[in-house]
C-alpha positions in Angstrom: 206.5 89.7 67.7 205.1 93.2 67.4 205.0 95.2 70.5 201.5 96.3 71.9 201.8 100.2 72.6 199.2 101.2 74.7 197.3 104.5 74.9 197.6 106.2 78.0 195.0 109.1 79.0 196.2 111.7 80.9 193.8 114.5 82.0 193.6 118.1 81.3 193.7 121.0 83.5 190.0 120.9 83.0 189.5 117.4 84.1 191.1 118.2 87.5 187.5 120.5 88.5 185.8 119.1 91.3 186.4 115.4 93.3 187.6 118.0 96.2 188.0 116.4 99.7 185.6 116.4 102.5 187.4 116.5 106.0 186.3 116.7 109.5 186.8 119.4 111.9 189.2 118.4 114.6 189.2 121.2 117.0 186.6 123.8 116.5 183.7 120.8 116.5 184.6 120.3 120.4 183.0 117.5 122.4 180.0 116.8 120.5 178.0 114.2 119.2 177.3 115.7 116.2 180.4 115.4 113.0 181.6 118.8 111.5 182.7 118.5 107.9 184.0 120.8 105.3 184.8 120.5 101.9 188.1 122.1 100.6 186.7 123.8 97.2 189.9 125.7 97.4 191.6 122.4 96.0 190.2 123.3 92.5 192.6 124.4 89.8 191.9 128.0 90.1 191.8 127.7 93.6 187.6 128.2 94.2 184.2 126.6 94.0 183.3 128.9 91.1 185.8 126.6 88.6 182.8 124.2 88.4 179.9 126.6 87.5 182.9 128.6 84.9 183.7 125.3 83.2 180.2 124.3 82.8 178.2 127.7 81.6 181.0 127.9 78.8 181.0 124.5 77.5 177.1 124.5 77.6 177.2 127.9 75.7 179.4 126.4 73.4 177.3 123.2 72.8 174.6 125.6 72.2 176.4 127.4 69.4 176.2 130.5 71.5 180.0 130.7 71.6 182.5 130.0 69.3 186.7 130.0 70.6 188.0 133.2 69.6 184.8 135.2 70.6 185.0 137.9 73.6 183.2 136.8 76.6 182.1 139.4 79.1 181.3 138.5 83.3 180.5 140.7 86.2 182.1 139.0 89.2 183.2 140.0 92.8 186.7 137.8 92.0 185.9 134.1 92.1 183.9 133.6 89.0 186.0 136.0 87.4 189.2 134.0 88.3 187.7 130.9 87.4 186.9 131.9 83.9 189.6 134.0 83.2 191.3 130.5 83.4 188.7 128.3 81.6 189.2 131.2 78.8 192.6 130.9 78.5 192.3 127.2 78.5 189.4 127.1 75.5 191.1 130.3 73.6 188.5 133.5 74.6 188.9 136.7 75.1 187.7 137.3 79.0 186.3 141.0 79.7 185.8 140.9 83.8 183.8 144.0 85.2 184.2 144.0 89.3 184.3 146.6 91.9 187.2 148.3 92.1 187.5 147.4 96.2 188.2 144.1 95.2 191.7 142.6 96.6 194.8 143.2 94.6 195.5 139.2 94.4 191.9 138.6 92.8 192.7 141.5 90.4 196.1 140.1 89.6 195.0 136.3 89.1 192.7 137.3 86.7 195.2 139.3 84.4 197.4 136.4 84.8 195.1 134.4 83.0 195.0 137.2 79.9 191.4 138.4 81.3 191.0 142.2 80.4 189.5 144.1 83.9 187.1 146.8 83.8 186.9 148.5 87.3 183.2 149.9 88.3 182.3 150.8 91.9 179.8 148.2 92.7 178.4 144.8 91.8 175.0 146.3 90.5 176.9 148.6 88.6 179.2 145.9 87.0 176.1 143.6 86.2 174.2 146.8 84.5 177.6 147.5 82.2 177.9 144.1 81.0 174.3 144.1 79.9 174.9 147.3 78.4 178.4 146.2 76.6 176.7 142.7 75.2 173.8 145.0 74.0 176.7 147.5 72.1 178.0 143.9 70.7 181.0 143.8 72.2 180.4 140.3 73.6 178.3 137.2 75.1 177.4 137.7 78.8 177.5 134.4 80.6 175.6 135.8 83.6 176.1 134.1 86.6 172.8 135.5 88.6 170.4 133.9 85.9 172.1 131.1 83.8 170.7 127.8 84.9 174.1 126.0 83.7 175.3 127.2 87.5 173.4 125.1 89.6 173.2 122.7 87.6 177.3 122.3 87.9 176.6 122.2 91.4 173.6 119.5 90.9 175.5 117.4 89.0 179.1 117.7 90.6 179.1 119.3 94.0 175.9 117.6 95.6 176.9 113.9 94.1 180.1 114.0 95.7 179.1 115.6 98.9 176.6 112.4 99.2 178.6 109.7 97.9 181.2 111.1 100.4 179.4 111.4 103.3 177.7 107.7 102.3 174.2 109.3 102.2 174.5 110.2 106.0 174.3 114.3 105.6 171.5 115.8 107.9 172.7 119.7 107.1 174.6 121.5 104.3 175.5 125.2 105.0 176.6 127.5 102.1 177.2 131.1 101.7 175.0 132.9 99.6 176.4 135.2 96.4 175.1 134.1 93.1 173.5 131.3 94.5 174.0 128.8 92.2 176.3 126.5 95.1 173.2 126.1 97.2 170.7 126.1 94.5 172.1 123.0 93.0 173.4 121.3 95.9 169.9 121.5 97.4 168.4 120.3 94.6 170.6 117.2 94.7 170.5 116.6 98.0 166.7 117.0 98.7 166.1 114.5 96.0 168.4 111.9 97.7 166.9 112.5 101.3 164.3 115.5 101.5 164.6 115.9 105.4 168.7 117.2 104.5 168.4 121.0 106.3 169.8 123.4 103.5 170.7 126.4 105.5 172.2 129.7 103.4 174.3 132.7 104.7 173.9 136.3 103.9 175.9 139.5 105.4 174.3 141.6 108.4 173.0 144.9 107.3 176.4 146.8 106.5 178.5 143.6 106.6 180.6 143.6 103.7 181.8 139.9 102.7 183.4 138.8 99.9 181.5 136.7 97.9 178.3 136.7 100.0 175.6 139.3 99.4 172.0 140.3 100.3 171.0 141.4 97.3 168.5 144.7 96.5 165.0 143.1 95.3 165.9 143.9 91.5 169.4 142.5 91.4 168.0 139.4 93.5 169.7 136.4 91.4 167.0 134.7 88.9 168.4 131.2 89.6 167.4 131.9 93.4 164.4 129.7 94.3 163.9 130.5 98.2 162.1 127.3 98.4 165.3 125.4 98.0 166.6 127.0 101.5 165.2 125.7 104.6 166.7 128.6 106.8 168.3 132.1 106.5 171.2 133.1 108.7 172.7 136.3 109.0 176.3 136.6 109.5 178.3 139.0 110.6 181.2 140.6 109.9 183.4 140.5 113.0 182.6 137.1 113.4 183.2 135.4 109.9 186.3 137.1 110.2 186.9 135.4 113.7 186.2 132.2 112.7 188.3 132.6 109.2 191.2 133.0 111.9 190.3 130.3 113.8 189.6 127.9 110.9 193.6 129.1 110.0 195.1 128.6 113.6 193.5 125.7 114.7 192.6 123.9 111.9 195.2 124.4 109.1 192.5 125.5 106.8 193.8 128.9 105.3 190.4 130.4 103.6 188.6 133.5 103.2 185.7 135.4 105.3 182.4 133.8 103.2 184.2 130.4 104.0 185.0 131.4 107.8 181.1 132.8 107.6 179.9 129.3 106.5 181.5 127.2 109.5 180.4 129.8 112.2 177.1 129.6 110.9 177.9 126.0 111.4 179.1 125.9 114.9 175.8 127.6 115.4 173.7 125.2 114.1 175.8 122.3 115.9 175.1 123.8 119.2 171.3 122.8 118.6 171.1 119.2 117.1 172.8 116.0 118.5 174.1 113.1 116.4 173.8 115.1 113.1 176.6 115.5 109.6 177.1 118.9 109.0 178.8 119.9 105.8 180.0 123.5 104.9 181.5 124.7 102.1 185.2 126.3 102.1 185.1 127.9 98.8 188.1 129.3 98.3 191.4 130.1 99.8 193.0 132.6 102.0 196.0 134.1 99.8 193.4 136.1 97.6 193.0 138.1 100.7 196.3 138.9 102.2 196.3 142.1 100.9 193.4 143.5 102.8 194.7 143.1 105.6 192.4 140.5 107.5 195.4 137.9 108.4 197.6 140.6 109.8 198.9 139.9 113.0 197.0 143.1 114.4 193.6 141.4 113.2 194.6 137.7 115.1 
């Protein structure tokens, strides 16, 4: 009798992007009727929420014929998107040119080059975005442009939003997210509002003078074109110190090791929780804390 050979499907690294855990805060929530939840996007293969749009932008560009393996890709990034794109480019065989502010942490730069990306350092994100477009115009590669590429928010509409809805069994009442490119909040807002228009979408931007990696108060000329203000019910200005303090509390009191923008998101969630009862609030933990260690924000004297 012939042996039956079963074909086993083993996932690739790209298959492991998404389906991240949603967990309940135990100590920071305090004595409250509310349920405070955080989505651990640092569990993605390259360590951040940006894995989702990075994969989507490259795959959609492939499907449209805009790029093919072996091409050079260009992107302006403050860190997480660059790391994610460098990973996906390594998987698929693209040359990746990343333009980033020179004040980015050493860990972020090292992660990008580990994946084989080439770095160009400039003085600001605005300069990085301008240079990317100049290089594309000169024929040096294709700009994916996370700031105007609808595949960015669509990645979250297709994955992050449905995951949150399913994981909360449709009970979510408030969604809180930092705003940088705004892809996460745009995509999740669109999905959640389609399920329940009463879900409150709360965005986070830094106060004037605050330098919180990953979130921005953009000059009007550089506001991402994917951003639609009507999809955000409330915007909270977050200070540097409050975001860092909450980030360190997350590590010490919840065992959640994350970056400053994630600390800001949870700080904002704690603010909102004081104003509501019997609510289910979800905040995004967008990355991991290990890529910020060289900045000193976790140093003993900072704690």
